N, CA, C and O atoms as a Maestro MAE file, in Angstrom:
{
 s_m_m2io_version
 :::
 2.0.0
}

f_m_ct {
 s_m_title
 :::
 protein
 m_atom[328] {
  # First column is atom index #
  i_m_mmod_type
  r_m_x_coord
  r_m_y_coord
  r_m_z_coord
  i_m_residue_number
  s_m_chain_name
  s_m_pdb_residue_name
  s_m_pdb_atom_name
  i_m_atomic_number
  :::
  1 25 128.612 -6.113 35.201 1 A "MET " " N  " 7
  2 3 129.047 -7.242 36.042 1 A "MET " " CA " 6
  3 2 128.177 -7.262 37.275 1 A "MET " " C  " 6
  4 15 128.143 -6.301 38.044 1 A "MET " " O  " 8
  5 25 127.446 -8.405 37.466 2 A "GLN " " N  " 7
  6 3 126.554 -8.559 38.633 2 A "GLN " " CA " 6
  7 2 127.207 -9.471 39.611 2 A "GLN " " C  " 6
  8 15 127.852 -10.442 39.215 2 A "GLN " " O  " 8
  9 25 127.062 -9.190 40.894 3 A "ASN " " N  " 7
  10 3 127.506 -10.085 41.987 3 A "ASN " " CA " 6
  11 2 126.342 -11.079 42.317 3 A "ASN " " C  " 6
  12 15 125.182 -10.718 42.516 3 A "ASN " " O  " 8
  13 25 126.769 -12.319 42.349 4 A "LYS " " N  " 7
  14 3 125.838 -13.343 42.763 4 A "LYS " " CA " 6
  15 2 125.777 -13.310 44.284 4 A "LYS " " C  " 6
  16 15 126.782 -13.130 44.971 4 A "LYS " " O  " 8
  17 25 124.510 -13.498 44.801 5 A "PRO " " N  " 7
  18 3 124.452 -13.529 46.249 5 A "PRO " " CA " 6
  19 2 125.113 -14.843 46.808 5 A "PRO " " C  " 6
  20 15 124.965 -15.929 46.247 5 A "PRO " " O  " 8
  21 25 125.803 -14.682 47.875 6 A "ILE " " N  " 7
  22 3 126.446 -15.878 48.492 6 A "ILE " " CA " 6
  23 2 125.411 -16.634 49.354 6 A "ILE " " C  " 6
  24 15 124.677 -16.003 50.114 6 A "ILE " " O  " 8
  25 25 125.347 -17.914 49.251 7 A "PRO " " N  " 7
  26 3 124.371 -18.726 50.085 7 A "PRO " " CA " 6
  27 2 124.650 -18.572 51.583 7 A "PRO " " C  " 6
  28 15 125.805 -18.367 51.953 7 A "PRO " " O  " 8
  29 25 123.707 -18.655 52.404 8 A "TRP " " N  " 7
  30 3 123.784 -18.457 53.882 8 A "TRP " " CA " 6
  31 2 124.725 -19.421 54.483 8 A "TRP " " C  " 6
  32 15 125.399 -19.071 55.452 8 A "TRP " " O  " 8
  33 25 124.827 -20.614 53.983 9 A "TYR " " N  " 7
  34 3 125.645 -21.648 54.687 9 A "TYR " " CA " 6
  35 2 127.101 -21.478 54.381 9 A "TYR " " C  " 6
  36 15 127.898 -22.247 54.918 9 A "TYR " " O  " 8
  37 25 127.525 -20.540 53.566 10 A "LYS " " N  " 7
  38 3 128.910 -20.307 53.298 10 A "LYS " " CA " 6
  39 2 129.532 -19.160 54.231 10 A "LYS " " C  " 6
  40 15 130.700 -18.802 54.079 10 A "LYS " " O  " 8
  41 25 128.748 -18.639 55.139 11 A "PHE " " N  " 7
  42 3 129.152 -17.645 56.073 11 A "PHE " " CA " 6
  43 2 129.572 -18.318 57.346 11 A "PHE " " C  " 6
  44 15 128.721 -18.990 57.929 11 A "PHE " " O  " 8
  45 25 130.834 -18.217 57.873 12 A "PRO " " N  " 7
  46 3 131.255 -18.922 59.088 12 A "PRO " " CA " 6
  47 2 130.401 -18.542 60.326 12 A "PRO " " C  " 6
  48 15 130.100 -19.361 61.194 12 A "PRO " " O  " 8
  49 25 130.039 -17.253 60.340 13 A "MET " " N  " 7
  50 3 129.291 -16.768 61.505 13 A "MET " " CA " 6
  51 2 127.937 -17.469 61.683 13 A "MET " " C  " 6
  52 15 127.432 -17.589 62.799 13 A "MET " " O  " 8
  53 25 127.391 -17.904 60.625 14 A "VAL " " N  " 7
  54 3 126.081 -18.668 60.735 14 A "VAL " " CA " 6
  55 2 126.329 -19.941 61.475 14 A "VAL " " C  " 6
  56 15 125.487 -20.294 62.301 14 A "VAL " " O  " 8
  57 25 127.372 -20.654 61.274 15 A "TRP " " N  " 7
  58 3 127.661 -21.897 61.907 15 A "TRP " " CA " 6
  59 2 127.980 -21.728 63.355 15 A "TRP " " C  " 6
  60 15 127.710 -22.633 64.145 15 A "TRP " " O  " 8
  61 25 128.578 -20.541 63.770 16 A "LEU " " N  " 7
  62 3 128.800 -20.257 65.139 16 A "LEU " " CA " 6
  63 2 127.478 -20.021 65.853 16 A "LEU " " C  " 6
  64 15 127.278 -20.524 66.958 16 A "LEU " " O  " 8
  65 25 126.599 -19.288 65.260 17 A "VAL " " N  " 7
  66 3 125.299 -18.950 65.773 17 A "VAL " " CA " 6
  67 2 124.379 -20.173 65.942 17 A "VAL " " C  " 6
  68 15 123.709 -20.351 66.960 17 A "VAL " " O  " 8
  69 25 124.386 -20.993 64.901 18 A "VAL " " N  " 7
  70 3 123.507 -22.172 64.925 18 A "VAL " " CA " 6
  71 2 124.182 -23.332 65.592 18 A "VAL " " C  " 6
  72 15 123.499 -24.080 66.291 18 A "VAL " " O  " 8
  73 25 125.418 -23.536 65.440 19 A "GLY " " N  " 7
  74 3 126.154 -24.712 65.956 19 A "GLY " " CA " 6
  75 2 126.219 -24.821 67.473 19 A "GLY " " C  " 6
  76 15 126.069 -25.898 68.051 19 A "GLY " " O  " 8
  77 25 126.453 -23.652 68.105 20 A "GLY " " N  " 7
  78 3 126.527 -23.683 69.537 20 A "GLY " " CA " 6
  79 2 125.344 -24.138 70.242 20 A "GLY " " C  " 6
  80 15 125.427 -25.097 71.010 20 A "GLY " " O  " 8
  81 25 124.163 -23.483 70.030 21 A "PRO " " N  " 7
  82 3 122.971 -23.957 70.651 21 A "PRO " " CA " 6
  83 2 122.545 -25.414 70.180 21 A "PRO " " C  " 6
  84 15 122.025 -26.202 70.969 21 A "PRO " " O  " 8
  85 25 122.784 -25.714 68.905 22 A "LEU " " N  " 7
  86 3 122.432 -27.035 68.474 22 A "LEU " " CA " 6
  87 2 123.234 -28.133 69.206 22 A "LEU " " C  " 6
  88 15 122.674 -29.168 69.566 22 A "LEU " " O  " 8
  89 25 124.538 -27.906 69.423 23 A "SER " " N  " 7
  90 3 125.331 -28.883 70.146 23 A "SER " " CA " 6
  91 2 124.831 -29.032 71.578 23 A "SER " " C  " 6
  92 15 124.880 -30.130 72.131 23 A "SER " " O  " 8
  93 25 124.353 -27.953 72.187 24 A "VAL " " N  " 7
  94 3 123.868 -28.067 73.561 24 A "VAL " " CA " 6
  95 2 122.606 -28.827 73.582 24 A "VAL " " C  " 6
  96 15 122.425 -29.659 74.471 24 A "VAL " " O  " 8
  97 25 121.708 -28.608 72.663 25 A "VAL " " N  " 7
  98 3 120.431 -29.439 72.590 25 A "VAL " " CA " 6
  99 2 120.730 -30.910 72.333 25 A "VAL " " C  " 6
  100 15 120.051 -31.759 72.911 25 A "VAL " " O  " 8
  101 25 121.664 -31.245 71.534 26 A "ILE " " N  " 7
  102 3 122.023 -32.660 71.219 26 A "ILE " " CA " 6
  103 2 122.670 -33.233 72.504 26 A "ILE " " C  " 6
  104 15 122.340 -34.354 72.891 26 A "ILE " " O  " 8
  105 25 123.563 -32.510 73.158 27 A "ALA " " N  " 7
  106 3 124.113 -33.054 74.447 27 A "ALA " " CA " 6
  107 2 123.124 -33.316 75.522 27 A "ALA " " C  " 6
  108 15 123.193 -34.313 76.241 27 A "ALA " " O  " 8
  109 25 122.144 -32.349 75.627 28 A "SER " " N  " 7
  110 3 121.096 -32.561 76.595 28 A "SER " " CA " 6
  111 2 120.149 -33.794 76.272 28 A "SER " " C  " 6
  112 15 119.724 -34.521 77.171 28 A "SER " " O  " 8
  113 25 119.872 -33.967 75.048 29 A "LEU " " N  " 7
  114 3 119.109 -35.161 74.645 29 A "LEU " " CA " 6
  115 2 119.852 -36.428 74.908 29 A "LEU " " C  " 6
  116 15 119.261 -37.420 75.335 29 A "LEU " " O  " 8
  117 25 121.148 -36.420 74.662 30 A "ALA " " N  " 7
  118 3 121.992 -37.661 74.943 30 A "ALA " " CA " 6
  119 2 122.051 -37.905 76.424 30 A "ALA " " C  " 6
  120 15 121.992 -39.056 76.857 30 A "ALA " " O  " 8
  121 25 122.167 -36.865 77.216 31 A "THR " " N  " 7
  122 3 122.170 -37.011 78.655 31 A "THR " " CA " 6
  123 2 120.821 -37.575 79.199 31 A "THR " " C  " 6
  124 15 120.775 -38.431 80.083 31 A "THR " " O  " 8
  125 25 119.738 -37.032 78.604 32 A "ALA " " N  " 7
  126 3 118.409 -37.582 78.953 32 A "ALA " " CA " 6
  127 2 118.190 -39.041 78.664 32 A "ALA " " C  " 6
  128 15 117.563 -39.772 79.430 32 A "ALA " " O  " 8
  129 25 118.725 -39.438 77.539 33 A "VAL " " N  " 7
  130 3 118.638 -40.849 77.124 33 A "VAL " " CA " 6
  131 2 119.448 -41.722 78.050 33 A "VAL " " C  " 6
  132 15 119.003 -42.806 78.428 33 A "VAL " " O  " 8
  133 25 120.630 -41.270 78.422 34 A "VAL " " N  " 7
  134 3 121.505 -42.080 79.308 34 A "VAL " " CA " 6
  135 2 120.793 -42.201 80.707 34 A "VAL " " C  " 6
  136 15 120.780 -43.270 81.318 34 A "VAL " " O  " 8
  137 25 120.210 -41.067 81.181 35 A "ALA " " N  " 7
  138 3 119.516 -41.058 82.457 35 A "ALA " " CA " 6
  139 2 118.346 -41.933 82.436 35 A "ALA " " C  " 6
  140 15 118.079 -42.625 83.419 35 A "ALA " " O  " 8
  141 25 117.570 -41.948 81.286 36 A "TRP " " N  " 7
  142 3 116.397 -42.736 81.218 36 A "TRP " " CA " 6
  143 2 116.711 -44.228 81.126 36 A "TRP " " C  " 6
  144 15 115.947 -45.031 81.662 36 A "TRP " " O  " 8
  145 25 117.777 -44.627 80.485 37 A "LYS " " N  " 7
  146 3 118.146 -46.032 80.259 37 A "LYS " " CA " 6
  147 2 118.725 -46.618 81.511 37 A "LYS " " C  " 6
  148 15 118.584 -47.818 81.747 37 A "LYS " " O  " 8
  149 25 119.384 -45.801 82.340 38 A "HIS " " N  " 7
  150 3 120.101 -46.339 83.536 38 A "HIS " " CA " 6
  151 2 119.545 -45.746 84.786 38 A "HIS " " C  " 6
  152 15 120.256 -45.063 85.524 38 A "HIS " " O  " 8
  153 25 118.301 -45.988 85.038 39 A "ILE " " N  " 7
  154 3 117.658 -45.418 86.210 39 A "ILE " " CA " 6
  155 2 118.155 -46.333 87.424 39 A "ILE " " C  " 6
  156 15 118.158 -47.563 87.385 39 A "ILE " " O  " 8
  157 25 118.563 -45.579 88.478 40 A "ASP " " N  " 7
  158 3 118.940 -46.318 89.682 40 A "ASP " " CA " 6
  159 2 117.755 -46.722 90.458 40 A "ASP " " C  " 6
  160 15 116.822 -45.934 90.616 40 A "ASP " " O  " 8
  161 25 117.746 -47.950 90.967 41 A "PRO " " N  " 7
  162 3 116.599 -48.401 91.801 41 A "PRO " " CA " 6
  163 2 116.589 -47.719 93.135 41 A "PRO " " C  " 6
  164 15 117.642 -47.443 93.710 41 A "PRO " " O  " 8
  165 25 115.396 -47.443 93.639 42 A "VAL " " N  " 7
  166 3 115.259 -46.873 94.988 42 A "VAL " " CA " 6
  167 2 115.314 -48.033 96.031 42 A "VAL " " C  " 6
  168 15 114.519 -48.972 95.996 42 A "VAL " " O  " 8
  169 25 116.272 -47.911 96.930 43 A "ILE " " N  " 7
  170 3 116.492 -48.919 97.970 43 A "ILE " " CA " 6
  171 2 116.118 -48.328 99.329 43 A "ILE " " C  " 6
  172 15 116.502 -47.201 99.640 43 A "ILE " " O  " 8
  173 25 115.409 -49.043 100.100 44 A "ALA " " N  " 7
  174 3 114.954 -48.583 101.469 44 A "ALA " " CA " 6
  175 2 115.281 -49.654 102.440 44 A "ALA " " C  " 6
  176 15 115.471 -50.805 102.046 44 A "ALA " " O  " 8
  177 25 115.352 -49.335 103.664 45 A "THR " " N  " 7
  178 3 115.621 -50.238 104.791 45 A "THR " " CA " 6
  179 2 114.272 -50.574 105.421 45 A "THR " " C  " 6
  180 15 113.474 -49.682 105.709 45 A "THR " " O  " 8
  181 25 114.029 -51.830 105.626 46 A "THR " " N  " 7
  182 3 112.816 -52.315 106.424 46 A "THR " " CA " 6
  183 2 113.095 -52.011 107.866 46 A "THR " " C  " 6
  184 15 114.223 -51.734 108.273 46 A "THR " " O  " 8
  185 25 112.012 -52.074 108.635 47 A "PRO " " N  " 7
  186 3 112.138 -51.906 110.049 47 A "PRO " " CA " 6
  187 2 113.022 -52.976 110.708 47 A "PRO " " C  " 6
  188 15 113.534 -52.783 111.811 47 A "PRO " " O  " 8
  189 25 113.185 -54.073 110.029 48 A "GLN " " N  " 7
  190 3 114.013 -55.121 110.550 48 A "GLN " " CA " 6
  191 2 115.532 -54.918 110.170 48 A "GLN " " C  " 6
  192 15 116.376 -55.699 110.610 48 A "GLN " " O  " 8
  193 25 115.853 -53.919 109.394 49 A "GLY " " N  " 7
  194 3 117.183 -53.616 108.956 49 A "GLY " " CA " 6
  195 2 117.556 -54.260 107.596 49 A "GLY " " C  " 6
  196 15 118.716 -54.186 107.193 49 A "GLY " " O  " 8
  197 25 116.617 -54.874 106.901 50 A "GLU " " N  " 7
  198 3 117.003 -55.472 105.643 50 A "GLU " " CA " 6
  199 2 116.892 -54.435 104.463 50 A "GLU " " C  " 6
  200 15 116.045 -53.543 104.485 50 A "GLU " " O  " 8
  201 25 117.725 -54.585 103.507 51 A "LEU " " N  " 7
  202 3 117.652 -53.710 102.353 51 A "LEU " " CA " 6
  203 2 116.686 -54.320 101.344 51 A "LEU " " C  " 6
  204 15 116.838 -55.493 101.003 51 A "LEU " " O  " 8
  205 25 115.673 -53.554 100.840 52 A "ARG " " N  " 7
  206 3 114.785 -53.992 99.843 52 A "ARG " " CA " 6
  207 2 114.486 -52.883 98.873 52 A "ARG " " C  " 6
  208 15 114.810 -51.714 99.085 52 A "ARG " " O  " 8
  209 25 113.847 -53.303 97.790 53 A "ALA " " N  " 7
  210 3 113.313 -52.222 96.891 53 A "ALA " " CA " 6
  211 2 112.305 -51.417 97.614 53 A "ALA " " C  " 6
  212 15 111.561 -51.969 98.424 53 A "ALA " " O  " 8
  213 25 112.231 -50.167 97.381 54 A "ALA " " N  " 7
  214 3 111.300 -49.188 98.095 54 A "ALA " " CA " 6
  215 2 109.861 -49.531 97.905 54 A "ALA " " C  " 6
  216 15 109.039 -49.164 98.745 54 A "ALA " " O  " 8
  217 25 109.485 -50.252 96.790 55 A "ASP " " N  " 7
  218 3 108.142 -50.618 96.556 55 A "ASP " " CA " 6
  219 2 107.552 -51.488 97.677 55 A "ASP " " C  " 6
  220 15 106.366 -51.384 97.988 55 A "ASP " " O  " 8
  221 25 108.363 -52.320 98.262 56 A "ASP " " N  " 7
  222 3 107.897 -53.223 99.354 56 A "ASP " " CA " 6
  223 2 107.690 -52.546 100.659 56 A "ASP " " C  " 6
  224 15 106.779 -52.903 101.406 56 A "ASP " " O  " 8
  225 25 108.497 -51.591 100.956 57 A "VAL " " N  " 7
  226 3 108.510 -50.961 102.284 57 A "VAL " " CA " 6
  227 2 108.091 -49.481 102.368 57 A "VAL " " C  " 6
  228 15 108.165 -48.871 103.434 57 A "VAL " " O  " 8
  229 25 107.672 -48.941 101.292 58 A "ALA " " N  " 7
  230 3 107.421 -47.487 101.262 58 A "ALA " " CA " 6
  231 2 106.357 -47.030 102.319 58 A "ALA " " C  " 6
  232 15 106.487 -45.947 102.888 58 A "ALA " " O  " 8
  233 25 105.288 -47.879 102.579 59 A "ALA " " N  " 7
  234 3 104.306 -47.496 103.506 59 A "ALA " " CA " 6
  235 2 104.766 -47.782 104.911 59 A "ALA " " C  " 6
  236 15 104.245 -47.161 105.837 59 A "ALA " " O  " 8
  237 25 105.705 -48.678 105.139 60 A "LYS " " N  " 7
  238 3 106.050 -49.107 106.463 60 A "LYS " " CA " 6
  239 2 107.179 -48.249 107.144 60 A "LYS " " C  " 6
  240 15 107.356 -48.289 108.361 60 A "LYS " " O  " 8
  241 25 107.924 -47.480 106.308 61 A "VAL " " N  " 7
  242 3 109.060 -46.714 106.867 61 A "VAL " " CA " 6
  243 2 108.552 -45.359 107.297 61 A "VAL " " C  " 6
  244 15 107.840 -44.672 106.565 61 A "VAL " " O  " 8
  245 25 108.948 -44.985 108.538 62 A "SER " " N  " 7
  246 3 108.579 -43.705 109.039 62 A "SER " " CA " 6
  247 2 109.281 -42.534 108.326 62 A "SER " " C  " 6
  248 15 110.432 -42.698 107.921 62 A "SER " " O  " 8
  249 25 108.663 -41.392 108.158 63 A "PRO " " N  " 7
  250 3 109.390 -40.265 107.599 63 A "PRO " " CA " 6
  251 2 110.548 -39.793 108.378 63 A "PRO " " C  " 6
  252 15 111.500 -39.256 107.811 63 A "PRO " " O  " 8
  253 25 110.508 -39.973 109.672 64 A "LYS " " N  " 7
  254 3 111.715 -39.582 110.445 64 A "LYS " " CA " 6
  255 2 112.924 -40.482 110.180 64 A "LYS " " C  " 6
  256 15 114.062 -40.028 110.297 64 A "LYS " " O  " 8
  257 25 112.696 -41.739 109.829 65 A "ASP " " N  " 7
  258 3 113.825 -42.623 109.518 65 A "ASP " " CA " 6
  259 2 114.497 -42.242 108.202 65 A "ASP " " C  " 6
  260 15 115.685 -42.499 108.012 65 A "ASP " " O  " 8
  261 25 113.732 -41.628 107.290 66 A "ALA " " N  " 7
  262 3 114.250 -41.254 106.030 66 A "ALA " " CA " 6
  263 2 115.272 -40.031 106.179 66 A "ALA " " C  " 6
  264 15 116.190 -39.841 105.382 66 A "ALA " " O  " 8
  265 25 115.014 -39.244 107.264 67 A "LEU " " N  " 7
  266 3 115.840 -38.061 107.444 67 A "LEU " " CA " 6
  267 2 117.060 -38.357 108.351 67 A "LEU " " C  " 6
  268 15 117.915 -37.491 108.538 67 A "LEU " " O  " 8
  269 25 117.135 -39.577 108.910 68 A "ALA " " N  " 7
  270 3 118.198 -39.840 109.783 68 A "ALA " " CA " 6
  271 2 119.549 -39.663 109.207 68 A "ALA " " C  " 6
  272 15 120.379 -39.064 109.891 68 A "ALA " " O  " 8
  273 25 119.894 -40.129 107.973 69 A "PRO " " N  " 7
  274 3 121.229 -39.888 107.447 69 A "PRO " " CA " 6
  275 2 121.532 -38.416 107.258 69 A "PRO " " C  " 6
  276 15 122.657 -37.957 107.454 69 A "PRO " " O  " 8
  277 25 120.501 -37.696 106.874 70 A "ALA " " N  " 7
  278 3 120.785 -36.222 106.659 70 A "ALA " " CA " 6
  279 2 121.075 -35.524 107.968 70 A "ALA " " C  " 6
  280 15 121.946 -34.657 108.045 70 A "ALA " " O  " 8
  281 25 120.312 -35.920 109.033 71 A "MET " " N  " 7
  282 3 120.597 -35.315 110.351 71 A "MET " " CA " 6
  283 2 121.915 -35.723 110.827 71 A "MET " " C  " 6
  284 15 122.607 -34.860 111.367 71 A "MET " " O  " 8
  285 25 122.373 -36.933 110.704 72 A "GLN " " N  " 7
  286 3 123.706 -37.339 111.106 72 A "GLN " " CA " 6
  287 2 124.793 -36.625 110.368 72 A "GLN " " C  " 6
  288 15 125.807 -36.252 110.959 72 A "GLN " " O  " 8
  289 25 124.597 -36.416 109.024 73 A "GLY " " N  " 7
  290 3 125.555 -35.675 108.280 73 A "GLY " " CA " 6
  291 2 125.620 -34.207 108.701 73 A "GLY " " C  " 6
  292 15 126.697 -33.612 108.742 73 A "GLY " " O  " 8
  293 25 124.451 -33.626 109.015 74 A "ARG " " N  " 7
  294 3 124.424 -32.217 109.400 74 A "ARG " " CA " 6
  295 2 125.098 -32.102 110.741 74 A "ARG " " C  " 6
  296 15 125.920 -31.208 110.940 74 A "ARG " " O  " 8
  297 25 124.781 -32.966 111.652 75 A "ASN " " N  " 7
  298 3 125.400 -32.897 112.964 75 A "ASN " " CA " 6
  299 2 126.932 -33.173 112.909 75 A "ASN " " C  " 6
  300 15 127.703 -32.570 113.656 75 A "ASN " " O  " 8
  301 25 127.334 -34.053 112.050 76 A "HIS " " N  " 7
  302 3 128.752 -34.324 111.920 76 A "HIS " " CA " 6
  303 2 129.515 -33.164 111.358 76 A "HIS " " C  " 6
  304 15 130.643 -32.875 111.758 76 A "HIS " " O  " 8
  305 25 128.865 -32.492 110.403 77 A "ALA " " N  " 7
  306 3 129.550 -31.333 109.762 77 A "ALA " " CA " 6
  307 2 129.562 -30.138 110.779 77 A "ALA " " C  " 6
  308 15 130.486 -29.327 110.710 77 A "ALA " " O  " 8
  309 25 128.616 -30.000 111.679 78 A "ALA " " N  " 7
  310 3 128.617 -28.944 112.637 78 A "ALA " " CA " 6
  311 2 129.724 -29.197 113.666 78 A "ALA " " C  " 6
  312 15 130.432 -28.261 114.039 78 A "ALA " " O  " 8
  313 25 129.886 -30.407 114.120 79 A "SER " " N  " 7
  314 3 130.822 -30.641 115.183 79 A "SER " " CA " 6
  315 2 131.566 -31.985 114.798 79 A "SER " " C  " 6
  316 15 131.219 -33.050 115.309 79 A "SER " " O  " 8
  317 25 132.509 -31.911 113.963 80 A "PRO " " N  " 7
  318 3 133.227 -33.241 113.542 80 A "PRO " " CA " 6
  319 2 133.913 -33.855 114.659 80 A "PRO " " C  " 6
  320 15 134.447 -33.155 115.519 80 A "PRO " " O  " 8
  321 25 133.934 -35.169 114.704 81 A "GLN " " N  " 7
  322 3 134.609 -35.919 115.713 81 A "GLN " " CA " 6
  323 2 136.067 -36.208 115.201 81 A "GLN " " C  " 6
  324 15 136.283 -36.392 114.003 81 A "GLN " " O  " 8
  325 25 137.035 -36.239 116.127 82 A "ARG " " N  " 7
  326 3 138.386 -36.510 115.724 82 A "ARG " " CA " 6
  327 2 138.811 -37.851 116.307 82 A "ARG " " C  " 6
  328 15 139.941 -38.288 116.090 82 A "ARG " " O  " 8
  :::
 }
 m_bond[327] {
  # First column is bond index #
  i_m_from
  i_m_to
  i_m_order
  :::
  1 1 2 1
  2 2 3 1
  3 3 4 2
  4 3 5 1
  5 5 6 1
  6 6 7 1
  7 7 8 2
  8 7 9 1
  9 9 10 1
  10 10 11 1
  11 11 12 2
  12 11 13 1
  13 13 14 1
  14 14 15 1
  15 15 16 2
  16 15 17 1
  17 17 18 1
  18 18 19 1
  19 19 20 2
  20 19 21 1
  21 21 22 1
  22 22 23 1
  23 23 24 2
  24 23 25 1
  25 25 26 1
  26 26 27 1
  27 27 28 2
  28 27 29 1
  29 29 30 1
  30 30 31 1
  31 31 32 2
  32 31 33 1
  33 33 34 1
  34 34 35 1
  35 35 36 2
  36 35 37 1
  37 37 38 1
  38 38 39 1
  39 39 40 2
  40 39 41 1
  41 41 42 1
  42 42 43 1
  43 43 44 2
  44 43 45 1
  45 45 46 1
  46 46 47 1
  47 47 48 2
  48 47 49 1
  49 49 50 1
  50 50 51 1
  51 51 52 2
  52 51 53 1
  53 53 54 1
  54 54 55 1
  55 55 56 2
  56 55 57 1
  57 57 58 1
  58 58 59 1
  59 59 60 2
  60 59 61 1
  61 61 62 1
  62 62 63 1
  63 63 64 2
  64 63 65 1
  65 65 66 1
  66 66 67 1
  67 67 68 2
  68 67 69 1
  69 69 70 1
  70 70 71 1
  71 71 72 2
  72 71 73 1
  73 73 74 1
  74 74 75 1
  75 75 76 2
  76 75 77 1
  77 77 78 1
  78 78 79 1
  79 79 80 2
  80 79 81 1
  81 81 82 1
  82 82 83 1
  83 83 84 2
  84 83 85 1
  85 85 86 1
  86 86 87 1
  87 87 88 2
  88 87 89 1
  89 89 90 1
  90 90 91 1
  91 91 92 2
  92 91 93 1
  93 93 94 1
  94 94 95 1
  95 95 96 2
  96 95 97 1
  97 97 98 1
  98 98 99 1
  99 99 100 2
  100 99 101 1
  101 101 102 1
  102 102 103 1
  103 103 104 2
  104 103 105 1
  105 105 106 1
  106 106 107 1
  107 107 108 2
  108 107 109 1
  109 109 110 1
  110 110 111 1
  111 111 112 2
  112 111 113 1
  113 113 114 1
  114 114 115 1
  115 115 116 2
  116 115 117 1
  117 117 118 1
  118 118 119 1
  119 119 120 2
  120 119 121 1
  121 121 122 1
  122 122 123 1
  123 123 124 2
  124 123 125 1
  125 125 126 1
  126 126 127 1
  127 127 128 2
  128 127 129 1
  129 129 130 1
  130 130 131 1
  131 131 132 2
  132 131 133 1
  133 133 134 1
  134 134 135 1
  135 135 136 2
  136 135 137 1
  137 137 138 1
  138 138 139 1
  139 139 140 2
  140 139 141 1
  141 141 142 1
  142 142 143 1
  143 143 144 2
  144 143 145 1
  145 145 146 1
  146 146 147 1
  147 147 148 2
  148 147 149 1
  149 149 150 1
  150 150 151 1
  151 151 152 2
  152 151 153 1
  153 153 154 1
  154 154 155 1
  155 155 156 2
  156 155 157 1
  157 157 158 1
  158 158 159 1
  159 159 160 2
  160 159 161 1
  161 161 162 1
  162 162 163 1
  163 163 164 2
  164 163 165 1
  165 165 166 1
  166 166 167 1
  167 167 168 2
  168 167 169 1
  169 169 170 1
  170 170 171 1
  171 171 172 2
  172 171 173 1
  173 173 174 1
  174 174 175 1
  175 175 176 2
  176 175 177 1
  177 177 178 1
  178 178 179 1
  179 179 180 2
  180 179 181 1
  181 181 182 1
  182 182 183 1
  183 183 184 2
  184 183 185 1
  185 185 186 1
  186 186 187 1
  187 187 188 2
  188 187 189 1
  189 189 190 1
  190 190 191 1
  191 191 192 2
  192 191 193 1
  193 193 194 1
  194 194 195 1
  195 195 196 2
  196 195 197 1
  197 197 198 1
  198 198 199 1
  199 199 200 2
  200 199 201 1
  201 201 202 1
  202 202 203 1
  203 203 204 2
  204 203 205 1
  205 205 206 1
  206 206 207 1
  207 207 208 2
  208 207 209 1
  209 209 210 1
  210 210 211 1
  211 211 212 2
  212 211 213 1
  213 213 214 1
  214 214 215 1
  215 215 216 2
  216 215 217 1
  217 217 218 1
  218 218 219 1
  219 219 220 2
  220 219 221 1
  221 221 222 1
  222 222 223 1
  223 223 224 2
  224 223 225 1
  225 225 226 1
  226 226 227 1
  227 227 228 2
  228 227 229 1
  229 229 230 1
  230 230 231 1
  231 231 232 2
  232 231 233 1
  233 233 234 1
  234 234 235 1
  235 235 236 2
  236 235 237 1
  237 237 238 1
  238 238 239 1
  239 239 240 2
  240 239 241 1
  241 241 242 1
  242 242 243 1
  243 243 244 2
  244 243 245 1
  245 245 246 1
  246 246 247 1
  247 247 248 2
  248 247 249 1
  249 249 250 1
  250 250 251 1
  251 251 252 2
  252 251 253 1
  253 253 254 1
  254 254 255 1
  255 255 256 2
  256 255 257 1
  257 257 258 1
  258 258 259 1
  259 259 260 2
  260 259 261 1
  261 261 262 1
  262 262 263 1
  263 263 264 2
  264 263 265 1
  265 265 266 1
  266 266 267 1
  267 267 268 2
  268 267 269 1
  269 269 270 1
  270 270 271 1
  271 271 272 2
  272 271 273 1
  273 273 274 1
  274 274 275 1
  275 275 276 2
  276 275 277 1
  277 277 278 1
  278 278 279 1
  279 279 280 2
  280 279 281 1
  281 281 282 1
  282 282 283 1
  283 283 284 2
  284 283 285 1
  285 285 286 1
  286 286 287 1
  287 287 288 2
  288 287 289 1
  289 289 290 1
  290 290 291 1
  291 291 292 2
  292 291 293 1
  293 293 294 1
  294 294 295 1
  295 295 296 2
  296 295 297 1
  297 297 298 1
  298 298 299 1
  299 299 300 2
  300 299 301 1
  301 301 302 1
  302 302 303 1
  303 303 304 2
  304 303 305 1
  305 305 306 1
  306 306 307 1
  307 307 308 2
  308 307 309 1
  309 309 310 1
  310 310 311 1
  311 311 312 2
  312 311 313 1
  313 313 314 1
  314 314 315 1
  315 315 316 2
  316 315 317 1
  317 317 318 1
  318 318 319 1
  319 319 320 2
  320 319 321 1
  321 321 322 1
  322 322 323 1
  323 323 324 2
  324 323 325 1
  325 325 326 1
  326 326 327 1
  327 327 328 2
  :::
 }
}
């Protein structure tokens, strides 16, 4: 009486070892597709205070102006007003 070898796909442990990483790869690809299809536009403020796409005003805006919201947030977190 000879035992036939069992095919690899009939072992449950194989599906745990292969299925976990495979599901992570599929989820990351799905996330990348969603991120690529729904790209948020970059919006900047002109020196006159108007909101426009950043392509129009990228060279005109000072680097210090770009850090203003971060500085205000940092200062507010350090000493919140009541």
